[in-house]
N, C-alpha and C positions, 0 to 999 in steps of 0.2 A: 504493500500500500504506500502510495506516494505521499510524503509529507510536504507541506507547503503552505501557502497563504490560504486564508479562509475562503472557501468557495461558496456558491449560492446554496448548496444543499446543507451547509453547516450554519448558514445565517438564520438561526431560529431565535426568536425573542424569548427572553426569560419570562416565566409566568408570574414572577413576583413584582415586576416593575415595568413601567412604560416610560422610557426616557423622553424627556421633552426635547424640543429642537435645540435648545441651548446645550443640554447635556450631550446630545448627539454630535453637535459641532465640536465639543471638547474631546469626546472619545473617538470620533471618526476621522480626525485630522491630526497630522503630526507636524512638528515644527520644521522649519527649513533645514536645521542641522540634522535632524533624523533622516529627512528625505535625501540630503546630500550624502550622508554616511551610507545609507542603503544603496544608493546609486553607485557609489564607489566600490562597494563590495561586489555588486553584480558585475561591474565592468572588469574588476580584477579577476573574478572567477571565469568570466568569458574569455579574457585574453590568455589565461593559462591553458586553455584548451586549443591545441593546434588543430588546424583543419585536417581531418582524416581523408585520405584518398578514397574516392568512390570506387567501389568494387565494379568489375566489368559487367557482372550480371545484374547490377542494380540499375534500373532505368528510371529516370525522373519523369513523372507524369506532368504534362503541361497544365499550367494553371489557367483556367478559363474564368475570365472576369464576367460577371453578370451585372446588368444594370440594376440599381437599387430603387428605380422608380418604374411605375407602370406607364406605358405609352398608351396612346389613344386606342390602338388596335387591341392591346391586351385588356383594356377596360371594356371595349365594345366589340366582341368578336362576331356577333351576329347582328341581324337587323333589329332584334329586340334588345333593349337595355338589360344588362345584367342586374338581377335583383340584389338588394343589399343583404349582407350576411345576417342571419337570424339567430345563430348560436354564438356565444362568446368565444373569441379566438385568443387563447392563452399560449399559443405556440411561440417559441423563441423568447419567452419572458425572461429567462435567466440572462441571455445576452443583452436584452434591453436594459435590465437592471444594472448589469456590469458597466455598460456604456454610460448610463446615466450617472453612476457614481464617479466616473472619471471625467466626464464632460460637464456635469452640472445641468444637463438638459434631458428631460424624459419625454419620449414620444410614444403615445398609446392611441393614436388616431385610428378610426375605421376598424375597430375590432369587435363591434357589436356588444360591448361591455354594458351590462345592466348595473354593475357596481364596480368600484375600484378593487382590484385583487388585493388580498391581504399581504401577499408577498411585496407589493409596491409600498404599502403603508409602513411595513416593518423592514424595509430594505437596508436601513442603517443600523439595525439592531445587531450587536456583536456580543458573542459569549467569550469573555476573556480567556476562559479555560481551553477554548478550542483553537486559539491563535498559536501557530507554529512558524517560527522564522526560518525560511529556506532561501538562501541567496541564489541558488541555482534555478529558481522558478522565474519564468518570464511573465507570469500573470501579475496583474495589479494587486498590490497588498493593501491592507487597511490604511496604511499611512499615505497612500496615493489618492484616497478618496477626497472629493470636494463636496461642498454643500450644494444641494439642488436649488437652482435659481429659476429654471423654466420648466413648467409642467403643462404638457399639451395632451388632452384627451378628447379632442373634438370628434365629431361624426361617429358617435356611439349611441347607446340607448340608456344612458345614465339617468336614473330617476331621483337619486339622492347622492350626496357627498358624505363620505365617512367623516365623522366629527374629529377623528384623530389627525386628519390632514393638516389642520391648523396648528396642531401640537408638534407634529413630527418634522414639518418643513418650514421652519420659521425664516429661512433665508430666501424664500421664493420672491422673485421680482416680476415674473410673468406667468399668468395662468390663462389657459385657453380651454374652455368647456363649451364651445359653440356647437350648435346642432346636436343637442341631446334632448332629454325629456325632463329637465330640472324645473321644479316649481318653488323650491326653497333652498336655503343654505343653512348649515349649522352655525350657531353663534360663535363656535370656536374658529370659524373661518376668519373672524375679525382679528385674530391673533397674528395674521400675516402682515405685520407692520412694515415690511420692506416692499410690499407689493406696489408696483407702479403701473402695470398693464393688466387689465382684466377683460376677457371676452366671454360674455354669456349670451351672445346673440343666438337666435333660432332655438329658443327653449320655450318653457310654458309658465313663465313668471307672470302673476297677476299684479304684483306690486314689487317694489324694490326691496330685497331682503335687508332687514335691519343690520345684519353683520357688516354690510358694505360701508355703513357710515362710520365704522371704526378704522377704516383703511385710509388714514390721513395722508399717506404718501402717494395715493393713487393719482396718476396723471392721465391715463387713457382708459376710458370706460365705454364698453360697447354692450348695450342691452337692446339692440334692435331686434325686430321680428319676434316679439313676445306679445303678451296681452296686458301690459301695464296700463292702468287707467288714470293714474295721477302721479305727480312728482311731489313727495313730501317736503316739509320745511327742513327736515334733517339734512337735506342735500347741502346745506351751508357748511356742514362739518368737513366736507371734502374740498378744502381750500387749495389743494395742489392740482386740481383738475385742469387739464388743458384741452383734451379732446373728448367730447361726449357725443355718443351716437344713440339716440332714443327713437330712431325712425321705425316705421311700421309697427306701431303699438295702437293704443286707444286713448292716449293722453288728451285730456280736455275737461272743461272748455278753456282753461287758462293754466298758467304756471304760477307757482308761489313767488312772491317778490324776492324771497331769499336767494333765488338763483343768481341775482346780480352781485351777491357777495363773492362769487367765484371770479375774482378779479384777474386770475391768470388764464381764463378761458380764451382759447384760440380758435377752436372749431366746434360748432354746435349743429347737430343734425336732428331735425324734428319732423321730417317729411312723413307723410302718410299717418297722420294722427287726427284728432278731432278738435283742434284748437280753433276757437272763435275769437280769441283775444291774444295778441302778442305785441305789447307796447315796446317798440324799438327805443323809445326815450329812456327806458330803464337801463339799457346797456351802455350808456355813457360811462358807467362804472367799470366796464370791461375794456380797457384801452388796447388790449392785445388781440381782440377778436378780429379774425381775418376771413372767416368762412362761415356763412350762416345759411342753412337750408330749411325752408319752411313750406315746401311745395306740398300739394295734395292735403290741404287742411280746409278750414271754413272761415278764413280770415276776410273781414270786410274792410279793415283799416289797419295801419301799421303804427299809429301813435295815439296816445291817450289825450294829449294836449296839442292840438294842431297849431297853436299860435306860438309855441315855445321852440326856439331854434336849438337843435342839438347836433352833435358831431360824433361820428364813429370814425376815429382818425386812421385806423389801420384796416378797416373792412375792405377786402378785395373781391369778394364774391357774395352775391345776394341772390337767392333763388326762392321766389314766391309764386311759382307756377301753380296752376290748377287750384286757385282759391276763388274768393268772391269779391276781390278788391274793386271798388268803384272809383277810387281816387288815390293819389299819391301825395305824401306830405312834402310841400315845397320847402319846409323849414329844415329838412334833413340834409346834413352836410356829410358827404363821404368822399373826401379828397383823393383817396387811393383806390377807389373802386374800379375794377377792370371788367367784371362780368356781372350783368344784371339780367335776370330771367323773370319776365312778367307775363308769360304766355298763359292763355286760357283763364282769363279773369273777366271782369265786367267793366273795364276801363272805357269810359265814354269819350265822345268827340271832344278833343281839347280846343280851347280857344287859342287865339294867336299868342296870348300872353300866358297861357297855362303851362303846366308841367315844368316849373322852374327847377324841379329836382334834378333834371338832366344837366342843367348848368352847374349844379353843385358837385358833379362827378366828372371833372375835366379829363381824367385819365381813362375813361371808359373805352374798352376795346370791343366788347361783345354786348349787344342789346337785343333781346328777344321780346317783342311786344305782339306776337302773333296771337290769333284767336281771341281778339277783343272786339270792341265796337267803335273803333276809330273810323271817321270819315275823311280825316286829313291828318297829315304828319305835323306835329307841333314844331314851331320855329326853334324851340330850345334844342332840338336834336342837331340843328345845323351848327351849333357851337362846339360839337364834340370832335375836336381836331385829331384825336387818336383813334376814332372809331374805325374798326376793320370789318365787323360783321353786324349787319342790321337785318332783322327779320320782322316784317310787318304783314306777313301773310295771313289769310283768313280773317281779315277785318272787313270794313265796308268802304274801302278807298275806291274812289272813282278816277283818281289821277295821282301819279307819283310826283312829289314835289321836285321841280327841276333843280333846286339848290342842293339836293342830295348829290348831284354830280360834282359839287365843289368840295366835298369832304376829301381831304388829301390822302387819307390812309384807307378809305373804304374799298374793300376787295370783294365782299359778298353782300348782295342785296336780295333778300328773299321776299317776293311780292305775291306768290301764287295764292289763289283762293279769294282774291278781291274782284269785285265787278268792274274792273278797269275797262273803259270804253275802247281803248286802243292798246290791247295787251301786247307786250314786246316779245312775241313768240319767235323762236328761231334765231335770236341774237345772243352773242356771247356776253359775259358779264362786263367786259371792257367796252363793248359796243353800247351796251345799255347805259353805263355810267357816262360814256362820251356823249351819247344823245341827250341825256339829261343836262349835261353841262352846256351843250350847244343851245338847247331849248331855253336855258336860263339866260345865256348871252344874247339870245334873240328877243329878250324882253317878255317871256311868257311866265315869269315867276309871280307877277302881280295880278293874275286873273282874279276876278271877283269870286268869292266863295259861293255866290249864287249860281255860278256856272257849273259848280260841282254837284248841284242838286240832281236827283234822279230825273226831273222833268226837263232839264236843260238839253239842248241839241248836242250831238256828238262833236267833239273838237278834232280838227284835222292836224293840229300842230303839236301834238304831244311828243312825237318822236320823228326823227329824220330818217330812221332806218326803215327798210321795207318790212312789213308785217305779214307773215304768211297766214293762211287760213287757220282758224282756231277750232275747226270741227273735231279735231282729235282730243281736245281738252275741254270738257264742259266747264265754263266759267261760272263762278258763284254769282247768283242773282240776288237782288235785294229781298226777294220773297223766299229765300232758301229755307228760312225757319218757319214758313207758313205751311202747316200740314194739309194734305189733301183730305177729302172726306174719307173717314174710316182709319186715318193715320193718327199716331201719337207721337208728339215731339219728346224725345228722350236723349239727353246728352250722353249717358253711359248705359250701354246695353250689354247685359251679362247673359250669354247663351252657352255657358260652359256646362260640362257634365250632362249633355243631352243625348249622348250616344249617337250623334249624327254621323253617318257615313258619307254624306254629301251635304252641301249647303242647301238649306231649305229657303229658297227665295220667297216663297209665299209668306213665311214667317217674318223674314226680314222686311218685306214690303209693308208691314204694319207700322213701321217706325220711320221717323223723319228727324233730320238734324243730329244724327248720332255722331259724337266725336270720339268716344272710346267704345270699341267693340271687342268683347271677350268671347272667344271661341275655343279656349283651351280645354284640354281633357275631354275631347270628343274622339271620334274614330275616322276622321277625314283622311282620305287617301289621295284625293286630287283637289287642286285649288285652281279655280278659274276666276280671275279678277273681275270678269263681267258679272259674276253673281253678286258682287258687292257694289255694283254701279250706282245703286240708289243712294249710297253714302259718299260718292266721289267729292262733292263740294265741301263736305264738313269733316270727314274722318281724319283724326289726328293720331290715334293709337290703335293698333291692331295686334291682338294676342292670339297666336295659334300654337302655343306650347302644348306638348303632350298629345299629339295626334299621330297619324301614320303616314304623313306626307313623304314621298320619295323624291319630289322635286318641287320647285317653286318659281314662278315667273317674276323676274325683276324688270324685264323690258318686253311687256306684252303689247303687240301692235294695237294702236288706237285706244289704249286705256291708260289714263294718267290720273293719279291721286295727288293733286297739287298740295294738299295740306298735311299729308301723312308724315309724321316725324319719328314715330317709334314703331318698330316691327319686331315681334318676338316669335321665334320659330324653334325654340329649344326643345330637346327631347322628341325629335321626330326621326325619320329615317332618310333624310334628304341626302342625295348623292350629287346633285347638280342643281344649278340655277338656270332658268330659261332666260336667254338674252337674245331673243329673235327679233325684237322690235328695233326701230331706228332711233328711239329715244327712251329715256328712263321712264318707267311707270311710277317712280317715287322720287321726283326731283328735289323734294324738301326733306327726305329721310335723314335723320340725324343719328339714330341709334338702331343697330341691327344685332339681335341676339340669336345666335345659331348654335349654342352649346349642345354637345351630345348628339351629333348627327353623324353622317357617314361621308362627309366631304373629303375628297382626296386633293382638291385644289380649289383656289378661289378664282372667280372670273377675272379675266384680264381687264385692267383699268377699272377695277371695282369702285374706287373712291373718286374717280374723275369723270368717267362717262356713264357707267352703269348707275351709280348712286352719287351724284356730284356734290351732295351736301353732307355725306357721311362723315361723322366725327367719332363715333363709338362703335367698335366691332368686337363682339364677344363670341369667339369661336373655339372655346375650350372643349376638349374631349371629342375631337373629330379624327380624321385619318390623313391630315395634311402632310404630304411628303416633302413639299418645297414651298417656298414663299418668295414671290416677286415683290420687292420693295415698291415697284411702280404701281402695284395694285392697292397699296395702303397709304399713299401720299395723302396729306391733309388730315389723317386720323390723329386724334388726341388720346384716345384710349384703345389699346389693342391687347386682347387676351387670346393667345394661341397656345396656351399650356395643354399638356396631355395630348399631344399629337404625335406624328411620326417623323418630325423634322430631323434629318441627319446633319444639316448645317444651318446655322443661323447666319444669314447673309450680312456681311459687314456693311453693305450699302443701306441696311435698315437704320443704321446710326445716323444717316444723313437726312432722315425724315424728321426735321426739326420740330414739327408740330406735336410729336408724341410726348405726352407728359406722364403716361402710365402704361407700362409694358409688362405683360406676364407671359413667360416662356418656359416655366418649369415643366418637368414631366415629359420631355422629348428625348430623342435618341442622341442628339449632339453631345459631344464632350467638352466643347469650347463654346462659350465661357463655362467655367466650372461652377458647381452649385454654390461654392463659397462666395463667388462674385455675384451670382444671381440673388443671393440673400441680402446683398447690400442695396438693392433697389434699382429703380429705373435709371436714375442719373448715372450710376456706376456702369450699368450695362451699356447704355447709349454711348458713354465716353469710350468704353472698351471697343465697341463696334466702330466708332469713328476713327480711332487710332488704327485699327486693322484695315480700314478703308483708305488709310494714308492721310487722314486729316487730323492735325494736331489742334487741340483746344487752346 
């Protein structure tokens, strides 16, 4: 029997005591002197052994390295998605524990665990009587162990957390329990006083566990995708919080005023809740706040006192899409704001002197005011000298303001879905902006507003460029929201889980003015865009997740959805996209989600010709074997993880618009996982250098 360092089978806790994390730290680690001494002994013993010649009859077996990640093909080997494991997977647990003791990081993801194994909880328990010093052993000894700082047990079936976790692992700084079935935490969890990052998203919490309010060092808290209904006053105890994600809950109708005591707050995400009140004037007490997301709530206004001037000095991104806003506060100062999203609200026609808020955002780069009720573009937008992208689609504009052509940095102007009298079809963006500038120089900027009324005769001088026939694209009419006899106007239509094998046009024909159409979790095998033609003027979001589609048309002849911005096609069986038409069927599409399909390649010129407005592409879990950087130019978010990519092309680093890149779980070896873990900036810098470009 070999003597040596304590192995996993000998690591049994004593029955008389349960050492605390403090005791474990003292018993489980050795001083630097002990470590150096033991290393010297091993080195001396190893050097005393001369290399013995290999006998002729001894043959070395080649070492075959296997990838330690699952590729897209391994995850999805057939047309049907692999079911999640249903029985706990405890294989290789000894190796996982040993690695955790030496690295300080424990990984238990995707093992179908319904509880934390006892071997994990007691992994640092040592019986002193069983320790034998053996300098000839190459295994890690007790004096090599380090405190556990990162605990990841995501994507399991955990319903509760062992109360001993807070007692045994007091050095934890990062805990990830996302995508489980947790509804509570033990009070002992609050003993993790070194914890700075906590992810409890995609669980079953109805309220925030009281133990969390004891974690005074917490900086990053993610409780998104739960069922939380309120934010308690105790939130003020978490003074170190910088990043808070509470999206996709049921929080409402308001927040406690104590939230403004979180003066270090930098990013706050509250989208998809039930807030009716969110006074921005409270947040003057949060000078570091740079990203605020409030989309998909029920907000009608953004300030409690509309006459008081306030300033959010560092706010760079404000997202209040899909609310009920009917006005914007002119008193709000946001001198560093770069992105403002106001789409799908109830903002009415501004007066020439209205909407002074835009003048208070001189650095604004992106402005989305689509799907509102504007009949003209306010003059204050003409002051935005840094504006690059402007979306005024799906409003009630009869004419584009010629002064828009004078904005020096404007590159993208989205206007589709408006009842323009002379729609600029078939022109490039440069031609459009040039024609607007020429129209302004010809003196057409000062037309009377009365000429823009529906009863006014058509104007012939709107554009100098030729305008082709618009029969291929149904333009929105002023009466688009007026239902026909027997129809119902409904902004959001949920037809999911109907077991449909094909689109029921008779059922869809009962509705008018639909902006959000949910057809996920059906059994659709074929998609014909003509079946949705009744929603062409208004449709903004289309969800077809979890169906059985094997293809999808992106350029169907003579069918164009001018207002569609979000398209979800995840968890289908899509092998290819139809690109048979001469023009894009979705010219305004901003986000395309195609995770977990069977795509082997992306369409050529995807983000320039096929989907010219595409900014977010989520293609995780497909079978992509190669990637042409020319297909993803202009993208800002690109997720191609868990595919079959053998090479990550260096030219991808030249796509300067990318701010978030996910590429893990592919077959390439370069860049290495250690570099991928450093984030998008590090990967893009690496790719640029390989492409011969020095920063």
